[in-house]
N, C-alpha and C positions, 0 to 999 in steps of 0.2 A: 503492501499499500504506500501509496505517495500522492503529495501533492504536487499537481503540472502548474499551477499558476490560480490566481484567487480563488476561482471556485470550479477548479477541474481538478479532479483526483484521478489517479489508476490502480487498478489491483492486477498485478499478474497472478498466474491461477495456473500452476503447471498442470500440460496434458487436459485442460478444459476440453469440453464440448457444449458446443451451442446449445443444449437445453441446461446445461449445465450452471453455465454461465445467465441464460434466465430466470434459473430458480436464483440464483443469487443475488441477480438484478431488484426480485420480485421484492423479497428481502430485507434489502436496503430499502427498497423503494418504502414498504410499508413500517419497516422503523422511522423514516426521518417524518413519515407523514404524523405519527407519535407526537413528535416535536411542537408542542406548543407554549407561545408566548404573550406576556400581557406586557403591551408597551404603553405604558403613560394611559391607561382604560383602551386602549387599541389590540384586538385580537390580530395575533400573526402566525403563520404557519411557517412552511418549508418545503417546498416541493425539488426535485430532482428530474433531471435528462438522464439517460443512459444510453451509451452507445459500446458498443463491442468488435472486436476486430480478433481473429483464429489465427492460430502460426498452425501448418503454412499457407491457411486457402485464403489468408485475406493479405498474404505480406510475409517475404522470408528475411525481411531486416526491421530494424525497430524504427525505421524512419518509414517502413511502408506500412508496416502496423500502426504507428502512431496518424499519418494519413490516413487512413481507413477508420479508425476509430473517431477520428473527429469529424469526416465524415458522416458517420452513423448519428454522434452526438446534436450535430446540427439538425439534421432531418428528424430525430425526434423531438428537439425544441420547437421545431416549425409545425410539430403537430402537437405540440403544448399549448402552443398560442393559437392554434386553431381551435380548441377545446372551451 
């Protein structure tokens, strides 16, 4: 697990399957949805968007995998804005 930038994080999972990644993303999303805050009387929460890249299907180098994951996150964020 590492922080890539202000609001982007990466989790490296050895020998991950697409289904395994989806299950983990759902569990993380459910945990994040439980975070609720009261900011001077205003209710606030946290949302997350997920993108994934699997080796070697989506790239064989860190750069290729990162680019694929970034594209997946961008698509997820576009879908979240439409909801």
